[in-house]
GUDREN-31744 format. One record per residue (C-alpha): residue in three letters; residue number from 1; x, y, z. Coordinates in pm, whole numbers, m for minus. Each point is the difference from the previous one (the first is absolute). Layout:
N
REC res   n      u      v      w
REC ALA NUM      X      Y      Z
...
//
This chain:
356
REC res   n      u      v      w
REC MET   1   7817   7645   8129
REC SER   2     59   m242   m274
REC PRO   3   m197   m307    m40
REC ARG   4    316   m200     58
REC VAL   5     63    156    324
REC ALA   6   m362    m31    120
REC GLU   7     23   m382    m90
REC TRP   8    304    m37    207
REC LEU   9   m156    171    276
REC ARG  10   m315   m230    m31
REC LEU  11   m237    310    m51
REC LYS  12   m341    m63   m134
REC PRO  13   m108    223   m295
REC THR  14   m339    202      0
REC LYS  15   m205    103   m292
REC ASP  16    110    377     51
REC GLY  17    354    m68    m48
REC SER  18     82      7    386
REC TRP  19    149   m289    196
REC PHE  20   m105   m152    354
REC THR  21    176   m225    248
REC THR  22    m67   m135    340
REC VAL  23    169    151    293
REC ASN  24    m71   m141    351
REC VAL  25   m293   m191   m179
REC GLU  26   m175    295   m117
REC GLU  27    m43     68   m360
REC ARG  28     36    367   m129
REC LEU  29      5    155   m341
REC THR  30    328    159    m77
REC LYS  31    172    190   m278
REC GLY  32    342    m87    154
REC VAL  33   m101    124    337
REC VAL  34   m129   m166    305
REC LYS  35   m211    228    234
REC ASN  36    m47     m1    381
REC VAL  37    121   m357     43
REC ASN  38    m26   m145    356
REC LEU  39    348   m127    101
REC ARG  40    115   m216    278
REC THR  41    284   m188    132
REC GLY  42     m4   m169    336
REC GLY  43   m181    259    233
REC TRP  44     48    310   m240
REC THR  45   m279    130   m215
REC TRP  46    m31    292   m208
REC LYS  47   m135    148   m354
REC ALA  48    215    101   m290
REC ASP  49    m14     67   m376
REC PHE  50    229   m208   m234
REC ASN  51    115     55   m360
REC ILE  52     64   m334   m187
REC ILE  53    344     61   m156
REC ASP  54    113    m75   m342
REC MET  55    200   m313     23
REC ASP  56    231    116   m282
REC GLU  57    147    270    231
REC LEU  58    110   m224    313
REC GLY  59    338     64    139
REC VAL  60    m17   m234    295
REC VAL  61     16   m384     24
REC LEU  62    m98   m152    304
REC GLY  63     69   m368     55
REC MET  64   m161   m110    340
REC ASP  65      2   m374     49
REC PHE  66   m383   m138     15
REC MET  67   m125    368     m1
REC GLU  68    m18     12   m379
REC LYS  69   m365    m21    m19
REC SER  70    m89    326   m156
REC SER  71   m311     32   m249
REC ALA  72     55    383    m24
REC THR  73    264    240     98
REC LEU  74   m118    326    119
REC ASN  75    162    340     57
REC PRO  76   m179    220    247
REC TYR  77    m61    365    m13
REC CYS  78     16     14    362
REC GLY  79    368   m129      9
REC VAL  80    m64   m355    134
REC MET  81    179   m296   m220
REC MET  82   m237   m289     m3
REC MET  83     m8   m354   m157
REC VAL  84   m341   m156    m18
REC GLY  85    m32   m369     18
REC LYS  86   m188   m253   m213
REC GLU  87   m300     38    225
REC GLY  88     m6    365     37
REC GLN  89    175    m19    330
REC PRO  90    306    238     70
REC GLU  91    316   m214     24
REC TRP  92    250    266    111
REC MET  93     m9    376     m9
REC ILE  94    242    291     77
REC PRO  95   m114    338    103
REC LEU  96    214    256   m191
REC VAL  97   m144    335    134
REC SER  98    277    215    131
REC LYS  99    m62    241    315
REC ASP 100    m46    303   m235
REC GLY 101   m296   m201   m186
REC ALA 102    217    m40   m329
REC ASN 103   m121   m308   m185
REC ALA 104    227   m270   m137
REC HIS 105    m50   m114   m356
REC TRP 106    132   m360    m23
REC ARG 107    m25   m224   m310
REC MET 108     m1   m376     84
REC VAL 109    m47   m352   m110
REC LEU 110    m44   m298    209
REC VAL 111    184   m305   m153
REC ASP 112    m95   m343     22
REC LEU 113    313   m196     16
REC ARG 114     32   m302   m203
REC ASN 115   m216   m296    117
REC HIS 116   m200    236    215
REC GLY 117   m328    176    m68
REC ARG 118    m97     75   m365
REC SER 119    367    m70    m95
REC ALA 120    m50   m369     71
REC GLU 121   m213      1   m299
REC ILE 122    296     89   m252
REC GLU 123    125   m293   m166
REC SER 124    287    179   m147
REC LEU 125    165     52    340
REC CYS 126    227   m310    m33
REC PRO 127    229   m176    247
REC PRO 128    217     20    193
REC HIS 129   m240    189    244
REC ASP 130    284    168    211
REC MET 131     84    346    117
REC PHE 132    198     96   m281
REC ASN 133   m276    m70   m242
REC ALA 134   m276    172    202
REC ALA 135    212    315     26
REC LYS 136     50    m33   m391
REC ASP 137   m378     m5    m53
REC LEU 138    m10    320    165
REC ALA 139    234    159   m262
REC ASN 140   m175   m170   m251
REC LEU 141   m305    153    104
REC VAL 142    136    334      9
REC ARG 143    138    m16   m353
REC SER 144   m307   m173   m153
REC GLN 145   m217    286    114
REC GLY 146    255    278    m88
REC TRP 147     m4    124    366
REC ALA 148    285    190    147
REC TRP 149    216   m200    251
REC PRO 150   m163    m16    328
REC ASP 151     75    257    259
REC VAL 152   m107   m211    289
REC VAL 153     33   m377     55
REC ILE 154   m176   m160    335
REC GLY 155      0   m369     59
REC HIS 156   m155   m203    284
REC SER 157    137   m337     89
REC MET 158     87   m189   m337
REC GLY 159    m70    330   m150
REC GLY 160    278    152    185
REC LYS 161    278   m211   m140
REC VAL 162   m164     54   m345
REC ALA 163     45    372     50
REC LEU 164    350    m66    124
REC GLN 165     78   m197   m310
REC PHE 166   m151    261   m216
REC ALA 167    227    269    137
REC GLU 168    301   m225    m27
REC SER 169    m57    m83   m365
REC CYS 170    m81    358    m78
REC ALA 171    343    102    147
REC ARG 172    185   m276   m180
REC GLY 173   m147     72   m343
REC ASP 174   m212   m316    m47
REC TYR 175   m267    216   m144
REC GLY 176    186    201   m244
REC ASP 177    148    363     23
REC SER 178   m352    152     17
REC ALA 179    m94   m161    332
REC GLN 180     22    240    316
REC LEU 181     17    m84    347
REC PRO 182   m284     68    235
REC LYS 183     13    369     68
REC GLN 184   m160    296    187
REC VAL 185   m160   m222    284
REC PHE 186    m56    160    327
REC TRP 187    327    132    123
REC GLU 188    196    m35   m333
REC LYS 189     49   m296   m229
REC GLN 190   m148   m285    182
REC LEU 191   m151   m341     m6
REC TRP 192   m238   m148    293
REC VAL 193     27   m364     98
REC LEU 194   m268   m126    233
REC ASP 195     65   m280    222
REC SER 196    219   m169   m223
REC VAL 197    331   m161    116
REC PRO 198    268    121   m247
REC GLY 199    222   m306      2
REC GLU 200    m23   m387     m5
REC VAL 201   m257   m153    218
REC ASP 202    122   m271    223
REC PRO 203   m170   m336   m115
REC LYS 204    m52    m91    372
REC ASN 205   m255    266     32
REC ALA 206   m257   m212   m207
REC ASP 207   m245      5    290
REC ARG 208    m67    366    m11
REC GLU 209   m346    179    m90
REC VAL 210     58     48   m365
REC GLU 211    123   m334    m75
REC LYS 212   m281   m132    223
REC VAL 213   m246    189   m218
REC LEU 214    140   m141   m312
REC GLN 215    m11   m354    138
REC THR 216   m356     40    107
REC LEU 217    m97    136   m339
REC GLN 218    156   m290   m182
REC SER 219   m207   m232    198
REC ILE 220   m336    172   m106
REC PRO 221   m171   m123   m305
REC SER 222     27    245   m315
REC THR 223   m350     98     39
REC VAL 224   m176     75    321
REC PRO 225   m382     51     56
REC SER 226     10    369    160
REC ARG 227    225    239    180
REC LYS 228   m172    m87    327
REC TRP 229    119   m368    m37
REC LEU 230    348    110    m55
REC VAL 231      5    255    278
REC ASP 232   m127   m266    250
REC HIS 233    268   m253   m148
REC MET 234    265    238     64
REC ILE 235   m113    102    351
REC GLU 236    m35   m385     96
REC ARG 237    361    m18    m99
REC GLY 238    113    259    254
REC PHE 239     m4    309   m235
REC SER 240   m136    328    115
REC LYS 241   m346    112   m135
REC SER 242    138    310   m164
REC LEU 243    257   m199   m185
REC SER 244   m226   m250    m81
REC GLU 245   m246    240   m152
REC TRP 246    289    167   m203
REC ILE 247    124   m328   m138
REC ALA 248   m390    m57   m106
REC SER 249      5    318   m177
REC ASN 250    244   m145   m253
REC LEU 251   m276   m233   m117
REC LYS 252   m183     69   m334
REC LYS 253   m311   m151   m145
REC SER 254     27   m292   m227
REC ARG 255   m351   m111   m122
REC GLU 256   m178   m143    308
REC HIS 257    322      6    210
REC LEU 258    284    217    125
REC THR 259    359    m41   m115
REC TRP 260    323    177     77
REC ALA 261     90    323   m154
REC PHE 262    347   m100    m38
REC ASN 263    233   m301   m142
REC LEU 264     44   m203    312
REC ASP 265    297   m203   m167
REC GLY 266    166    281   m144
REC ALA 267    m36    204    322
REC LEU 268    189   m278    178
REC GLN 269    275      8   m268
REC MET 270     28    369     61
REC PHE 271     m3    m62    390
REC ASN 272    308   m234    m39
REC SER 273    162    263   m206
REC TYR 274    m83    253    276
REC ARG 275    161   m209    261
REC GLU 276    330    m57   m206
REC THR 277     76    372   m112
REC ASP 278    243    242    164
REC TYR 279    m34    367    m19
REC TRP 280    227    102    303
REC PRO 281    272    126   m262
REC LEU 282   m260    239   m151
REC LEU 283   m100    121    339
REC GLU 284    384     43    132
REC HIS 285    103    158   m338
REC THR 286   m307    170   m145
REC PRO 287    m11    163   m324
REC LYS 288    126    376      4
REC GLY 289   m294    253    120
REC MET 290   m228   m277     99
REC GLU 291   m145    m91    350
REC ILE 292   m159   m337     92
REC ALA 293   m243     17    270
REC ILE 294    m94   m333    190
REC ILE 295   m293    m25    208
REC ARG 296     19   m309    253
REC ALA 297   m315   m107    163
REC GLU 298     43     m1    390
REC ASN 299   m152   m345     30
REC SER 300    103   m152   m316
REC ASP 301    129   m365     43
REC ARG 302    249     32   m298
REC TRP 303    270    206    177
REC ASP 304    252   m186    161
REC LEU 305    239    203    255
REC ASP 306    297    m22   m217
REC VAL 307   m202    163   m286
REC ILE 308   m124    255    210
REC ARG 309    351     98    122
REC ARG 310    126      2   m351
REC LEU 311   m284    245    m90
REC GLU 312    101    225    293
REC ARG 313    363      2   m140
REC LEU 314   m124    127   m348
REC GLY 315     48    361    123
REC GLU 316    382    m60     13
REC SER 317     23   m156   m360
REC GLU 318     73    210   m321
REC GLY 319   m352    m12   m104
REC LYS 320   m319    210    117
REC ALA 321   m245   m233    153
REC SER 322   m238     72    281
REC VAL 323   m185   m231    211
REC HIS 324   m337     67    170
REC VAL 325   m202   m216    228
REC LEU 326   m381    m54    m30
REC PRO 327   m144    m47    348
REC SER 328   m279   m265     93
REC SER 329     28   m159   m325
REC GLY 330     76   m356   m142
REC HIS 331    122    m42   m359
REC TRP 332   m338     69   m146
REC VAL 333     47    372     52
REC HIS 334   m314    122   m179
REC VAL 335   m199   m224    198
REC ASP 336    147     39    349
REC ASN 337     87    362     19
REC PRO 338    m87    212   m316
REC LYS 339    m38    312    200
REC GLY 340    358    m33    146
REC LEU 341    128    m61   m338
REC LEU 342   m142    336   m140
REC GLU 343    138    155    293
REC ILE 344    352   m114   m103
REC MET 345    m38     95   m360
REC THR 346   m224    313    m20
REC PRO 347    228    237    137
REC LYS 348    255    m79   m219
REC MET 349   m250      6   m317
REC VAL 350   m115    341    113
REC SER 351    379    114     65
REC MET 352     59   m117   m344
REC VAL 353   m288    176   m178
REC SER 354     48    339    186
REC GLN 355    338     28   m185
REC PHE 356   m209     52   m324
//
């Protein structure tokens, strides 16, 4: 592993030339491998060995709104794809072990959208802060690293529309002749959009949960004394404990205080762009050979009846788009029902892997 890659992964060097990192708050010496790691998500716990992949060989770009908090990207020997958050806490993981025991080998990068996570510190990401430029950031990232164009693009919430814009721009030739559409995903060429309304958002829906979260965050000082203070503050304003704790995970240390790990003003500009953009034409006339899969959270408050009916009619359109309903979940799918999300996506990933 090159020093540049190790630095990107925030690994610490040792005198004997190996590296160590913190996984689940346990420091372990590694030479590119993490052994016998205790894993957990919700009520699930298990052990596995992980190989830290070379970032120069990534073939997947993953943009998931507010979930881009990866300090390391690990590709497990046991066939489990995992993103490790800043505090060593698994944010989301997808089992990729088929019934015959064959392991899947995935290369992945978890991307901080502009104004989010570590990307909020990049001053060269100039306005306008909108879906078009956020998608262009992905293309610029791929080109700057010399990676192959991504095989898989997955986006949640705002990241879902960024993913749709990325596909549309690729098809339109905005990134040049070398750009390729997302391919070889699950069934065939495919893109996943997680609880993201594909069309314009009605301005009258300003009282919905995402808007309420943003309005509440705007009223909070730029620095807060502790995560517990923020959790209590959000709960007092009617948000669930799990959502409040997840929002608090977006804080980072700034001297003696905590501040946001994203640019709130820039994120608000992006949210306005999210509300104004319309990708129904892309869904109804998908690029040849590409299927777009939309996951709608059952209890999400952003889906009007007319939007749901239009989704149901996608099967009659010229394009190839599928819709899946995630039960017992609001908009924050990775908080409300991560297990159900895995149950929808895992079979398709295993099915795709089994073709190789």
